[in-house]
VMD Tcl script that draws the C-alpha trace (Angstrom):
set ca {
  {23.84 -17.56 8.09}
  {20.96 -18.24 5.70}
  {17.77 -19.23 7.52}
  {14.97 -21.14 5.78}
  {12.06 -23.33 6.86}
  {13.79 -26.66 6.21}
  {17.11 -25.85 7.88}
  {18.70 -28.18 10.41}
  {19.17 -27.50 14.13}
  {22.29 -25.44 14.89}
  {24.52 -24.66 17.88}
  {26.15 -21.23 18.11}
  {28.99 -20.09 20.33}
  {28.92 -16.46 19.20}
  {26.40 -14.01 17.66}
  {25.90 -14.20 13.88}
  {24.25 -12.17 11.14}
  {21.19 -13.88 9.68}
  {19.58 -13.57 6.26}
  {15.92 -14.59 5.98}
  {14.36 -16.18 2.92}
  {10.98 -14.92 1.59}
  {9.34 -17.65 3.69}
  {9.55 -15.23 6.63}
  {8.32 -12.02 5.06}
  {5.86 -10.53 2.58}
  {7.18 -8.05 0.03}
  {5.79 -5.33 -2.23}
  {7.55 -2.99 -4.66}
  {6.19 0.44 -5.50}
  {7.43 3.52 -7.35}
  {6.73 6.45 -5.03}
  {7.64 10.15 -5.40}
  {9.54 10.29 -2.11}
  {13.24 10.64 -1.36}
  {13.53 9.22 2.13}
  {12.80 5.79 3.58}
  {11.04 7.15 6.67}
  {8.44 8.79 4.43}
  {7.95 5.66 2.37}
  {7.54 3.64 5.58}
  {4.47 5.69 6.53}
  {2.45 4.17 3.68}
  {3.68 0.61 4.26}
  {0.66 -0.65 6.29}
  {-1.80 0.39 3.58}
  {0.14 -1.51 0.90}
  {-0.29 -4.82 2.70}
  {-4.03 -4.69 3.35}
  {-5.46 -8.17 2.78}
  {-2.03 -9.79 2.46}
  {-1.17 -10.22 6.13}
  {-2.72 -12.35 8.84}
  {-5.16 -10.53 11.06}
  {-4.54 -10.20 14.80}
  {-0.76 -10.45 14.26}
  {1.73 -7.64 14.79}
  {3.90 -6.74 11.81}
  {6.87 -4.45 11.46}
  {8.10 -2.93 8.21}
  {11.51 -2.60 6.62}
  {11.84 -0.22 3.66}
  {14.69 0.38 1.25}
  {15.21 1.61 -2.29}
  {16.17 -0.73 -5.11}
  {16.60 0.84 -8.53}
  {13.69 3.20 -9.21}
  {11.33 1.49 -6.78}
  {10.87 1.31 -3.05}
  {10.87 -2.18 -1.55}
  {8.47 -2.76 1.35}
  {8.95 -5.81 3.58}
  {6.43 -6.83 6.24}
  {7.65 -9.26 8.88}
  {6.43 -10.74 12.17}
  {9.31 -10.41 14.64}
  {7.66 -12.70 17.21}
  {7.20 -15.48 14.67}
  {10.79 -15.13 13.44}
  {12.13 -15.19 17.00}
  {10.10 -18.31 17.82}
  {11.39 -20.14 14.74}
  {15.00 -19.21 15.45}
  {14.70 -20.45 19.02}
  {13.29 -23.76 17.74}
  {16.45 -24.14 15.67}
  {18.72 -23.30 18.61}
  {19.28 -19.61 17.84}
  {18.34 -17.37 20.76}
  {17.90 -13.59 20.24}
  {21.18 -12.83 22.01}
  {22.96 -14.88 19.32}
  {21.54 -12.69 16.52}
  {23.65 -9.65 15.59}
  {21.48 -8.44 12.73}
  {18.69 -9.72 10.52}
  {18.70 -9.18 6.76}
  {16.24 -10.09 4.01}
  {17.16 -12.02 0.87}
  {15.72 -9.28 -1.37}
  {18.42 -6.90 -0.12}
  {21.10 -9.07 -1.78}
  {19.31 -9.21 -5.15}
  {22.41 -8.39 -7.22}
  {24.34 -11.35 -5.77}
  {21.80 -13.97 -6.85}
  {23.48 -14.50 -10.21}
  {22.38 -18.15 -10.07}
  {19.86 -20.07 -7.95}
  {20.85 -20.85 -4.36}
  {19.97 -24.31 -3.07}
  {17.79 -24.67 0.03}
  {17.96 -28.45 0.07}
  {16.79 -31.21 -2.21}
  {13.44 -29.68 -3.17}
  {13.68 -25.88 -3.12}
  {15.94 -23.06 -4.31}
  {16.18 -19.31 -3.98}
  {15.92 -17.74 -7.43}
  {15.23 -14.36 -9.02}
  {12.12 -13.71 -11.10}
  {11.48 -10.17 -12.36}
  {13.99 -8.67 -9.91}
  {12.35 -10.46 -6.97}
  {14.03 -13.14 -4.84}
  {11.56 -16.01 -4.37}
  {11.53 -19.61 -3.14}
  {10.61 -22.02 -5.93}
  {10.74 -25.79 -6.47}
  {14.10 -27.01 -7.72}
  {12.34 -28.45 -10.77}
  {11.19 -24.95 -11.78}
  {14.74 -23.80 -12.65}
  {16.62 -25.13 -15.64}
  {20.10 -24.37 -14.29}
  {22.14 -27.18 -12.84}
  {24.79 -24.98 -11.23}
  {24.05 -23.09 -8.01}
  {25.61 -20.12 -6.29}
  {27.24 -20.38 -2.86}
  {26.03 -18.32 0.09}
  {28.91 -16.32 1.55}
  {29.89 -13.00 3.13}
  {29.31 -11.00 -0.07}
  {25.55 -11.45 0.37}
  {25.64 -9.34 3.54}
  {23.84 -5.97 2.99}
  {24.82 -2.73 4.70}
  {21.60 -2.23 6.65}
  {19.61 -4.66 8.75}
  {17.33 -4.94 11.76}
  {17.86 -6.09 15.34}
  {15.68 -8.42 17.37}
  {14.57 -7.41 20.83}
  {15.90 -9.79 23.45}
  {12.92 -9.25 25.73}
  {15.14 -8.21 28.65}
  {15.51 -4.61 27.55}
  {14.24 -2.18 25.01}
  {16.35 -1.32 22.00}
  {16.02 2.37 22.84}
  {16.71 4.13 26.09}
  {14.42 6.92 27.28}
  {17.02 9.49 26.25}
  {17.31 7.96 22.77}
  {13.53 7.97 22.42}
  {13.38 11.68 23.27}
  {16.15 12.45 20.77}
  {14.30 10.52 18.06}
  {11.04 12.32 18.86}
  {12.76 15.68 18.39}
  {14.39 14.46 15.18}
  {11.07 13.29 13.74}
  {9.50 16.65 14.59}
  {12.25 18.37 12.61}
  {11.69 15.95 9.75}
  {8.03 16.94 9.81}
  {8.96 20.58 9.32}
  {11.28 19.61 6.46}
  {8.48 17.55 4.89}
  {6.10 20.53 4.93}
  {8.77 22.79 3.41}
  {9.55 20.26 0.70}
  {5.84 19.86 -0.07}
  {5.58 23.62 -0.61}
  {8.67 23.56 -2.83}
  {7.30 20.61 -4.81}
  {4.05 22.46 -5.48}
  {5.99 25.51 -6.66}
  {8.17 23.38 -8.96}
  {5.07 21.71 -10.38}
  {3.70 25.09 -11.43}
  {7.03 25.82 -13.12}
  {6.95 22.53 -15.03}
  {3.42 23.25 -16.26}
  {4.59 26.63 -17.54}
  {7.50 24.97 -19.39}
  {5.10 22.48 -20.96}
  {2.79 25.26 -22.16}
  {5.79 27.09 -23.65}
  {6.82 23.88 -25.45}
  {3.32 23.53 -26.92}
  {3.57 27.13 -28.19}
  {6.89 26.45 -29.92}
  {5.81 23.07 -31.34}
  {2.03 23.17 -31.90}
  {2.07 19.64 -33.35}
  {2.82 18.26 -29.90}
  {-0.36 19.80 -28.55}
  {-2.49 18.02 -31.09}
  {-4.39 15.18 -29.46}
  {-4.17 13.29 -32.75}
  {-0.35 13.59 -32.81}
  {0.01 12.45 -29.22}
  {-2.32 9.52 -29.85}
  {-0.35 8.46 -32.94}
  {2.91 8.49 -30.98}
  {1.35 6.52 -28.16}
  {-0.17 3.93 -30.53}
  {3.16 3.49 -32.28}
  {4.99 2.43 -29.14}
  {2.17 0.72 -27.27}
  {2.72 -2.66 -28.92}
  {6.52 -2.70 -28.64}
  {7.63 -5.57 -26.46}
  {4.03 -6.17 -25.37}
  {4.68 -9.87 -24.90}
  {7.79 -9.34 -22.75}
  {6.03 -6.74 -20.64}
  {3.14 -9.14 -20.15}
  {5.56 -11.88 -19.04}
  {7.15 -9.56 -16.47}
  {3.71 -8.51 -15.28}
  {2.62 -12.14 -14.79}
  {5.81 -13.03 -12.88}
  {5.46 -9.98 -10.64}
  {1.82 -10.77 -9.87}
  {2.56 -14.44 -9.15}
  {5.43 -13.44 -6.83}
  {3.10 -11.09 -4.97}
  {0.71 -13.95 -4.23}
  {3.23 -15.91 -2.17}
  {2.70 -15.16 1.50}
  {2.69 -17.08 4.77}
  {0.79 -20.35 4.31}
  {1.13 -20.37 0.50}
  {3.75 -22.34 -1.46}
  {4.35 -22.11 -5.21}
  {4.95 -25.73 -6.27}
  {5.01 -25.31 -10.06}
  {5.28 -22.45 -12.53}
  {5.33 -22.61 -16.34}
  {5.59 -19.66 -18.72}
  {5.83 -19.69 -22.52}
  {4.69 -17.48 -25.43}
  {1.25 -19.11 -25.41}
  {0.40 -18.79 -21.75}
  {1.26 -19.56 -18.16}
  {0.39 -22.00 -15.39}
  {1.00 -21.64 -11.65}
  {0.25 -24.20 -8.95}
  {-0.14 -23.06 -5.34}
  {-0.55 -25.23 -2.26}
  {-2.14 -23.54 0.75}
  {-1.91 -24.46 4.41}
  {-5.66 -24.60 5.04}
  {-9.05 -23.55 3.67}
  {-8.85 -20.10 5.25}
  {-5.58 -19.32 3.48}
  {-6.97 -20.82 0.26}
  {-9.98 -18.50 0.46}
  {-7.70 -15.48 0.96}
  {-5.58 -16.55 -2.01}
  {-8.74 -16.90 -4.13}
  {-9.69 -13.32 -3.29}
  {-6.20 -12.06 -4.13}
  {-6.24 -13.93 -7.45}
  {-9.43 -12.12 -8.40}
  {-7.95 -8.78 -7.34}
  {-4.85 -9.51 -9.46}
  {-7.03 -10.13 -12.52}
  {-6.68 -13.92 -12.74}
  {-10.16 -15.05 -13.76}
  {-9.44 -18.72 -14.47}
  {-8.45 -20.90 -11.53}
  {-9.29 -24.33 -10.20}
  {-9.16 -25.55 -6.61}
  {-8.80 -29.15 -5.43}
  {-9.86 -30.76 -2.16}
  {-6.31 -30.63 -0.75}
  {-6.21 -26.81 -0.98}
  {-4.19 -26.85 -4.22}
  {-5.01 -23.94 -6.50}
  {-4.11 -23.97 -10.20}
  {-4.06 -20.73 -12.18}
  {-3.87 -20.70 -15.97}
  {-4.01 -17.90 -18.49}
  {-2.97 -16.62 -21.89}
  {-0.44 -13.92 -22.65}
}
mol new
graphics top color blue
foreach p $ca { graphics top sphere $p radius 0.5 }
foreach p [lrange $ca 0 end-1] q [lrange $ca 1 end] { graphics top cylinder $p $q radius 0.2 }
display resetview
């Protein structure tokens, strides 16, 4: 079942799997030199500084997509409260999934009603106004969207882990810590080996060691596809500015420039979005009395 903010009330006779739209989570993508999700999860809180509401408890779901790690921050209490409002109690939820996990299945926009759709921009699943997509055909949500891994909601009557399971996990994490230290030592040793190989390469091909040669090679390729890279960069930054209380109502992108229109829930959220816009490098923005923020720029 696909859950979004404008969904209708439902009645369930049996537990179901639920996929959440980006309206219920905040996402970041980072390329990190780690192999395992539990290591990537350790840095998750620092990645979301300034993006999440203060005084709220967030959990993190981490998975790998392509060459990057995907970090998802979600408020389980808020999600549970919304589901209960729609008639879905925690005992009727088998597993929760996030729309970003089913990225490869969004071959076309997925309708969320008359005004909004789920679409993919720069390998990120986002909620956008229906008018922002040119396609008239939409994909159908079905079983193929179901990922392999998900999360479970606590029912409140019992913990997800027994005391015995908690002890087993504690021992397992201790072992992982030992493995992490060993791998760190091995990584440092390998790094020394790579440096030696590079020095040997410079000996064999002195031209590569020339700063002038390296600069010429870099300059040659720096301008290739600059415009397309800039477009992807803009889309990724705009996607990263959509969090709880912020809605992207319009987005235009062409070879000359771009325009994005955000509507915020209140002045406090608008102020936070203003700060994030500055951090993202967007210097030109206007703000109206109804907490609408317009961002324009050139490519």
